[in-house]
C-alpha positions, 0 to 999 in steps of 0.5 A: 553426205555430211558426217553429221547426217551420216551419224544421224542415219546410223543412229536411226538404223540402230534404233529401227533394228532395236524396235524391229527386234522388240516387236519380233520377240513380243509378237512372234514376227518372222526374223529378217535373216537376209538383213541380220548381218547388215544390221549387226554391221551397221550397229558396230560401225555406228558405235565405233563411229560415235566413239571416234566422233566425240570431239570434232576439230578443223584439219587446218586449225586443230586448236578448234575442238567441239563436241558436235560437228559444224563449221570452223569459226576461223576458216568456215570449213567442215569440222572432222572427227579428231584423229586419235592415236591408238596409243601404240608406240610406233615412233615420234613422228607416227600416227596410228588410227582405226579403220573408221577414223581413216575412212572419216578422214578420207585418207588416200595413198599412192605408190612411189613409182619409177617413171618418166614424168611429163612437164607441160609448159602452157603458153599463149601467143599469136601467129605471124608471117614467116619473115623469110617468106615475105617478098617486097617488090620495088621499082628497079627503074622509072616507069608508069603503071598503065594497068593493074591486074592485082588491084586490091590486097588479099588476092592470092597469086601464083609464081609468075602470075601477072601483077601489072603492065608498065611502060618504061623508056629505060626498059625499052633501051635496055632491051635494045642493048640486049638484042644488039649484043646478042645479034653480034655475039650470043655468047659474048660477055656483053650479051651476058651483062645485058641479060644480067641487067634485065634480071636485076631489074626484075624480069624473069628468065623466061621473059628475057628469053622471050625478048631474044626469041622475038627479036623485038624490044617492047615498050610495055612490060608485064610485072610478074609475081616472083613467088606465090602467096597473098598480096598483103600490100599494094602501093600503086594505082593505075596511072602512077609514075614511079621512081626507082626504089619505090614500093609496089607490092608485098607478097607473103607465102602463107604455106608456113607461118611463125607462131610467137609464144610467151614463156615464163622464166620458170618454164625455160628449163623444159624448153628445147630447140626442135620440140614439138608444140601442140596448139589450138586456135579459136577458129577451129575448136577441138582441132590441134595443130603442130609446129617445132620450136625454131628460136628462143629469144636470148633476152627476158622481156623486162616488162612481162618477165617472159621470153619469146619462143618462135615456132615454125608452123606448116600451113599447107591447107591455108586454114591458119591466118596471121594474127590468130591467137593461139594456146600452145603446149609443150610436153617435155619428158624428164629424166633424173635431175629434170633433164629433158629426155628425147630418145627419138633424136638419138643419132639424128642431125637437125637443121639449126634454122629449120627444126623440121629438117631431121636426118640420120647423118651429117649434111646440109639443110634442104631449105637454107643450106646450113650444116646440120648439127647433132641433136646432142648439142641441143641439150637433150638426153638421148640414151634410151636406156636412161633409168626413170626417176622416182616420182610421187604426186604433187598433192603428197608433198607438204612444203615449208620453207626449204623443207619437204615432208610426206607421210608414208604408210607403214606396212605390216601394221595392225592398224593404219599407221602413217609416219612423217618423213623429210625428203629431197625433191627434184623439179616438179613436172605437172602433177608430180614431183621427182624425188631425189632422196628419202623414199624408195620405190614401192612405198606408199605416201598419203596424197589426201588427208596429209594435213589432217595427220599433221594436225593430229601430230601437232596436237600431240606435240609430236614432230610435224611439218610445222614444228619439226622438233615437236613439243611446244603449245597447241598450234594456233596459240604459239606462232613463234615456233617457226618463222613466217617463211617456214610456217608458209606451206608453199604451193608451187605452180598454183593453178586456177581454172578459167571458170574459178578465176572468173568467180574469184575475180570479184573477191580477189579485187576486194582483197587487194583493196583491203590489203592496200587499206591495211584491213586484215579482217576485210582481207580474211573476209574475202578469203572466206568468200573465195573458200565457198567457191573453191571448196576445201580440198586442193592447193588453192584452198590450202593457200586460202587456209594459210591466209585465214590463219595469218595473224598479221598483214605481212603473213597474208601478203607474202607470199600467199597473196603474191601466189594467188595474184600470179595464178590469177594473172596467168588466167587473165592473160590466157583468157582476157575475153572471159574475165568480163572487164579490163584489168591492169597488171601492176608491179612493185620492185620493192616487195622482194629485192631480186624480183618484186611482185605483181598484182591485178587492179581493175583501174588506177590509181595504183594502190599497193597491197604489199605495203599498204599505207606505208608505200601505197603508191609504190609501183607502176602499171606494166601491162593492160589486159583488155577483154576486146583484144588479147595483146600477144607478147611482142617479139620485137625489142 
């Protein structure tokens, strides 16, 4: 229910109560004792609400003041009652309000706690063969293919199963040499050399023993599978003559796969060798699979600005298929300073090639034979007695430039009182921040309504997030108080749901075109259109508010449009099939000297939204996101 409707309802309640009272007094009607206290409370609340709602303002644009509720003429969000200070002197950065004002402003708080936050790293990628389990069969001697037992690809074979029958005069001669040497002296070096020759030509040990037991050289030989798996390549046909070195078959053991995931640079600090990765594939909705990180590329892909992460995935059931696209999540528990905590690895030794091999002491890997390494060498914090850091919800933090501000609820006050405080933040983990300094456990910080409190302080010329020194003119009329970089409220880790991104795509593309045309008003129009989709509460609406408050193109472009673009690009990469059209990722290296900036376009030619006509064609197409094929990041250099 809107505030306007609520006020109307309260006024109606008061009016009905008065009428009922008059009728009861005149006509002797019985009193409604069961509703007496409710009516009195409604009357008191309505009078208090009306007195507090005389002036209506915008939480993002406090220079807007009206005598009745409505929409902000700048950003279109609902106006709220002006939060008036009670007049008590609680400090230069404090605001005291009535209970009804707090309720109308929807102020919510959370306790500062000590806990181990969990950072979630989301990645997308594709399943591939385990390269160590691929076996290529080549001709070790000239031969003719007389019969194929595996005559098409995709067949599953077991170790030792027949692949083809071949004829080879050279093989016949080699068998006779073995039999001759064996008859003279079974244990001689000549006999062993003859056995080794046949083994090197691809005969299995039982096949060599069978030749010796029969005492007869055969002109035909059966080629058998050296490993079990799937025949993924067949390069010969019946009747083919093959030469030494020619490819015959390729067999892949699919009992284990490799999952290649793409991690952003900013997420590398949370990733460690041996971490568990939970992932899903579209073929099995609702089912999760697991693997361990076994390798991280030492280089950053210069085109996508990502790092390839390889995950070893067991696949004993055979459900997973190479080529499947996957969405993976790594959950890293954080200690103080953002260090990754893994007490389960305390005292453990891990294989440097196969992280699934974990032992209680030193030794060798059961799979590859490499020496195990202590878990400490993998970058983990292993002490189970590690103290948890201070943690607050990310929604409590207002960031401007290098400053981070929260509003703390002052305890033991007659009326709700909130005081601004600068704090030192550690890394962000999901929906929480680690606090390095400035808060104590047990204090309560505002998690909803902090912007409204800050706006009220600005109106009173008190120190606030946007104006740390206080004083000056009303916000919105003097933008020289802070630099453009300082006046931007930084929304780190901006996340947009897939459903929102699909709805936002059209106005986003229109905004990109407007910025490329240097049309500030048209860009703001699309920001208003986005606001209708997102609502007015959350990190994304806050970012859109910043855009609507921008007085110049540059204020809207950097870094607001860049942050919006990065969030849209992440969703488009993860769910290309949901976007409804092919998209191009474009990059301009000139936006920021150290990294440049990206944006989305539906088609060429490139039109730079960060510089407009000044450098309209500066940049290049770095990636194509197609709805019919989600191209996973390449793991090849």
